[in-house]
C-alpha positions, 0 to 999 in steps of 0.5 A, spaced: 490 521 478 486 526 481 480 522 478 483 515 481 483 518 488 476 521 488 473 515 485 477 511 491 474 516 496 467 515 493 468 507 493 471 506 500 470 512 505 462 512 505 461 505 508 465 504 514 466 496 513 470 498 507 475 503 510 480 497 510 485 501 506 485 507 511 486 502 517 492 499 513 495 505 512 495 507 519 498 500 521 504 502 515 505 509 518 505 506 525 510 501 523 514 505 519 514 510 525 517 505 530 522 501 525 525 506 520 528 500 516 521 498 515 520 503 510 526 501 506 525 494 506 517 495 504 520 499 498 525 494 496 520 488 496 514 492 493 518 495 487 524 490 486 522 483 489 515 483 487 515 485 480 521 481 479 517 475 481 512 476 477 516 477 471 520 471 472 513 467 473 512 470 466 518 467 462 
């Protein structure tokens, strides 16, 4: 896990136009700070709905 994180930093951080994950994380944090329900909604969608759809498509 540590090597995965370090490789992500080495891949995305040095080039300014590749810092999209940082911008997306900032947007997600601001949205969650403003709308508390968004965090629960995001978790439900990303951990149940999306995997459920992928599983249903694989059947």
